[in-house]
C-alpha atoms as an extended CHARMM CRD file, in Angstrom:
* protein
*
       106  EXT
         1         1  MET       CA             13.8660000000       -3.9790000000      -12.0410000000  PROA      1               0.0000000000
         2         2  THR       CA             11.6380000000       -1.5320000000       -9.6890000000  PROA      2               0.0000000000
         3         3  GLN       CA              8.4300000000       -1.4510000000      -11.8450000000  PROA      3               0.0000000000
         4         4  GLN       CA              8.6930000000       -5.2450000000      -11.7740000000  PROA      4               0.0000000000
         5         5  LEU       CA              7.9610000000       -5.3500000000       -8.4580000000  PROA      5               0.0000000000
         6         6  SER       CA              4.7380000000       -7.0570000000       -7.2080000000  PROA      6               0.0000000000
         7         7  PHE       CA              3.1400000000       -6.6680000000       -3.5180000000  PROA      7               0.0000000000
         8         8  ASP       CA              3.2370000000      -10.9650000000       -3.4160000000  PROA      8               0.0000000000
         9         9  ASP       CA              6.9520000000      -10.7760000000       -3.7430000000  PROA      9               0.0000000000
        10        10  ALA       CA              8.5220000000      -12.9870000000       -0.9790000000  PROA      10              0.0000000000
        11        11  GLY       CA             11.2980000000       -9.9520000000        0.0800000000  PROA      11              0.0000000000
        12        12  LEU       CA              9.4270000000       -6.7280000000       -1.2920000000  PROA      12              0.0000000000
        13        13  LEU       CA             10.0560000000       -4.8220000000        2.3410000000  PROA      13              0.0000000000
        14        14  ALA       CA             13.4650000000       -5.8010000000        2.1610000000  PROA      14              0.0000000000
        15        15  THR       CA             13.9450000000       -4.4500000000       -1.7570000000  PROA      15              0.0000000000
        16        16  LEU       CA             11.8230000000       -1.3740000000       -1.1010000000  PROA      16              0.0000000000
        17        17  ASP       CA             14.2000000000       -0.5920000000        1.7970000000  PROA      17              0.0000000000
        18        18  SER       CA             17.3870000000       -1.0810000000       -0.2110000000  PROA      18              0.0000000000
        19        19  LEU       CA             16.1570000000        1.0160000000       -3.0240000000  PROA      19              0.0000000000
        20        20  ALA       CA             17.4380000000        4.4300000000       -3.3580000000  PROA      20              0.0000000000
        21        21  ASP       CA             15.0830000000        7.7890000000       -3.3110000000  PROA      21              0.0000000000
        22        22  GLU       CA             15.0320000000        7.5010000000       -7.2510000000  PROA      22              0.0000000000
        23        23  GLN       CA             14.4290000000        4.1950000000       -7.8380000000  PROA      23              0.0000000000
        24        24  LEU       CA             11.4280000000        4.3740000000       -4.8110000000  PROA      24              0.0000000000
        25        25  ASP       CA              9.9990000000        7.3750000000       -6.8340000000  PROA      25              0.0000000000
        26        26  ALA       CA             10.0200000000        5.2880000000      -10.3840000000  PROA      26              0.0000000000
        27        27  LEU       CA              7.6680000000        2.8710000000       -8.7650000000  PROA      27              0.0000000000
        28        28  PRO       CA              3.9990000000        2.7590000000      -10.0790000000  PROA      28              0.0000000000
        29        29  TYR       CA              2.3980000000        2.6580000000       -6.8720000000  PROA      29              0.0000000000
        30        30  GLY       CA              2.7880000000        4.9300000000       -3.6930000000  PROA      30              0.0000000000
        31        31  VAL       CA              5.4610000000        4.1970000000       -0.6500000000  PROA      31              0.0000000000
        32        32  ILE       CA              5.4040000000        5.3170000000        2.6730000000  PROA      32              0.0000000000
        33        33  ALA       CA              7.9420000000        4.0200000000        4.5820000000  PROA      33              0.0000000000
        34        34  PHE       CA              7.7080000000        4.6100000000        8.5010000000  PROA      34              0.0000000000
        35        35  ASP       CA              9.6490000000        3.9000000000       11.6140000000  PROA      35              0.0000000000
        36        36  GLN       CA              8.9410000000        1.7770000000       14.6080000000  PROA      36              0.0000000000
        37        37  GLU       CA              7.3660000000        5.0260000000       16.3480000000  PROA      37              0.0000000000
        38        38  ALA       CA              4.7540000000        5.4250000000       13.0650000000  PROA      38              0.0000000000
        39        39  ARG       CA              6.8720000000        8.4090000000       11.7200000000  PROA      39              0.0000000000
        40        40  ALA       CA              7.1670000000        8.5700000000        8.1610000000  PROA      40              0.0000000000
        41        41  ARG       CA             10.6470000000        8.0950000000        7.1130000000  PROA      41              0.0000000000
        42        42  ARG       CA             10.8250000000        7.8350000000        3.1410000000  PROA      42              0.0000000000
        43        43  TYR       CA              7.7780000000        8.8010000000        0.8530000000  PROA      43              0.0000000000
        44        44  ASN       CA              7.7490000000        8.5040000000       -2.7350000000  PROA      44              0.0000000000
        45        45  ARG       CA              7.2380000000       10.6670000000       -5.6570000000  PROA      45              0.0000000000
        46        46  THR       CA              3.8330000000        8.6680000000       -6.9620000000  PROA      46              0.0000000000
        47        47  GLU       CA              2.2990000000        8.7390000000       -3.4730000000  PROA      47              0.0000000000
        48        48  ALA       CA              2.8200000000       12.4530000000       -3.0730000000  PROA      48              0.0000000000
        49        49  ASP       CA              1.0170000000       13.4190000000       -6.2590000000  PROA      49              0.0000000000
        50        50  ALA       CA             -1.4140000000       10.7700000000       -5.6010000000  PROA      50              0.0000000000
        51        51  ALA       CA             -2.1500000000       12.3400000000       -2.4380000000  PROA      51              0.0000000000
        52        52  ALA       CA             -1.2220000000       15.7600000000       -3.4440000000  PROA      52              0.0000000000
        53        53  PHE       CA              0.7280000000       16.3890000000       -0.1030000000  PROA      53              0.0000000000
        54        54  PRO       CA              4.5830000000       17.5620000000       -0.6450000000  PROA      54              0.0000000000
        55        55  ALA       CA              7.1180000000       15.2920000000        0.6600000000  PROA      55              0.0000000000
        56        56  GLN       CA              8.6090000000       18.0600000000        3.1470000000  PROA      56              0.0000000000
        57        57  LYS       CA              5.2870000000       18.2300000000        4.7860000000  PROA      57              0.0000000000
        58        58  VAL       CA              4.7050000000       14.1940000000        5.2610000000  PROA      58              0.0000000000
        59        59  ILE       CA              8.4880000000       13.4610000000        6.2600000000  PROA      59              0.0000000000
        60        60  GLY       CA              8.5010000000       13.2060000000       10.5280000000  PROA      60              0.0000000000
        61        61  GLN       CA              4.8340000000       12.8640000000       10.8150000000  PROA      61              0.0000000000
        62        62  HSD       CA              2.8900000000       10.2080000000       12.4200000000  PROA      62              0.0000000000
        63        63  LEU       CA              1.5700000000        8.0170000000        9.7020000000  PROA      63              0.0000000000
        64        64  PHE       CA             -1.9330000000        7.4870000000       11.9010000000  PROA      64              0.0000000000
        65        65  ILE       CA             -2.2560000000       10.7150000000       13.7620000000  PROA      65              0.0000000000
        66        66  GLU       CA             -1.2790000000       13.3290000000       11.6490000000  PROA      66              0.0000000000
        67        67  LEU       CA             -1.2630000000       11.5600000000        7.9820000000  PROA      67              0.0000000000
        68        68  THR       CA             -3.8950000000        9.0630000000        7.9570000000  PROA      68              0.0000000000
        69        69  PRO       CA             -6.3210000000        9.4060000000       11.0070000000  PROA      69              0.0000000000
        70        70  CYS       CA             -9.0260000000        7.4580000000        8.4770000000  PROA      70              0.0000000000
        71        71  MET       CA             -6.8910000000        4.5660000000        8.8210000000  PROA      71              0.0000000000
        72        72  ASN       CA             -6.2950000000        4.8700000000       13.0550000000  PROA      72              0.0000000000
        73        73  ASN       CA             -9.0770000000        1.8790000000       13.1320000000  PROA      73              0.0000000000
        74        74  HSD       CA             -8.5520000000       -1.6700000000       14.6470000000  PROA      74              0.0000000000
        75        75  ARG       CA             -7.9580000000       -2.9010000000       10.9250000000  PROA      75              0.0000000000
        76        76  VAL       CA             -4.9780000000       -1.1900000000       10.2850000000  PROA      76              0.0000000000
        77        77  GLY       CA             -3.5210000000        1.0800000000       12.7940000000  PROA      77              0.0000000000
        78        78  GLY       CA             -4.6870000000       -1.3800000000       15.4240000000  PROA      78              0.0000000000
        79        79  ARG       CA             -2.5930000000       -4.3080000000       14.3070000000  PROA      79              0.0000000000
        80        80  PHE       CA              0.0870000000       -2.2810000000       13.8960000000  PROA      80              0.0000000000
        81        81  ASP       CA              0.0880000000       -1.0760000000       17.8720000000  PROA      81              0.0000000000
        82        82  VAL       CA             -0.4490000000       -5.0820000000       18.5820000000  PROA      82              0.0000000000
        83        83  ALA       CA              2.8280000000       -5.9090000000       16.6180000000  PROA      83              0.0000000000
        84        84  GLN       CA              4.4480000000       -3.0720000000       18.3040000000  PROA      84              0.0000000000
        85        85  LEU       CA              3.4940000000       -4.0400000000       21.3110000000  PROA      85              0.0000000000
        86        86  ALA       CA              4.7110000000       -8.1010000000       20.7690000000  PROA      86              0.0000000000
        87        87  GLY       CA              7.7690000000       -6.8180000000       19.5440000000  PROA      87              0.0000000000
        88        88  THR       CA              7.3100000000       -8.5080000000       16.0200000000  PROA      88              0.0000000000
        89        89  SER       CA              6.6510000000       -6.5740000000       12.7050000000  PROA      89              0.0000000000
        90        90  LEU       CA              3.5640000000       -6.5880000000       10.7800000000  PROA      90              0.0000000000
        91        91  GLY       CA              5.1460000000       -8.8230000000        7.3700000000  PROA      91              0.0000000000
        92        92  GLU       CA              1.4830000000       -8.7440000000        5.6100000000  PROA      92              0.0000000000
        93        93  VAL       CA             -0.6140000000       -7.2870000000        2.9630000000  PROA      93              0.0000000000
        94        94  LEU       CA             -3.5220000000       -5.5790000000        4.9780000000  PROA      94              0.0000000000
        95        95  PRO       CA             -6.5620000000       -5.3390000000        2.2660000000  PROA      95              0.0000000000
        96        96  TYR       CA             -8.0590000000       -1.9520000000        2.8290000000  PROA      96              0.0000000000
        97        97  VAL       CA             -9.5620000000        0.7860000000        0.4870000000  PROA      97              0.0000000000
        98        98  LEU       CA             -9.0120000000        4.6180000000        1.6260000000  PROA      98              0.0000000000
        99        99  ALA       CA            -12.0010000000        6.1800000000        0.4720000000  PROA      99              0.0000000000
       100       100  GLN       CA            -11.0950000000        9.7310000000       -0.3830000000  PROA      100             0.0000000000
       101       101  ARG       CA            -13.4350000000       12.6120000000       -0.4200000000  PROA      101             0.0000000000
       102       102  ARG       CA            -13.5350000000       15.7560000000       -2.3260000000  PROA      102             0.0000000000
       103       103  GLY       CA            -15.3540000000       18.4390000000       -2.5870000000  PROA      103             0.0000000000
       104       104  ALA       CA            -17.6420000000       19.8740000000       -5.4400000000  PROA      104             0.0000000000
       105       105  THR       CA            -16.4080000000       19.9370000000       -8.9260000000  PROA      105             0.0000000000
       106       106  GLY       CA            -17.4110000000       22.1130000000      -11.8880000000  PROA      106             0.0000000000
């Protein structure tokens, strides 16, 4: 079932919230769930492998300050701030590409 989830699914957030940790880890894409204070509460294996950060270093960290400061801008972090101030949730897909710099290789 989890392999068939799509970002376009109407109830995706509720479905992700209901998954056991093992099911979340089986997803083919990374998931970081965070609370109202933007602190990471769930983090799946796919994201841990892609980001090269183990879950024990991520859980409890602030998403936009400690984990992804590159997303602390008006397009991403700012939209969460606006929704939080309004007392609403941000139930939308944000088109955003993360560029990751890598050191010199070989």
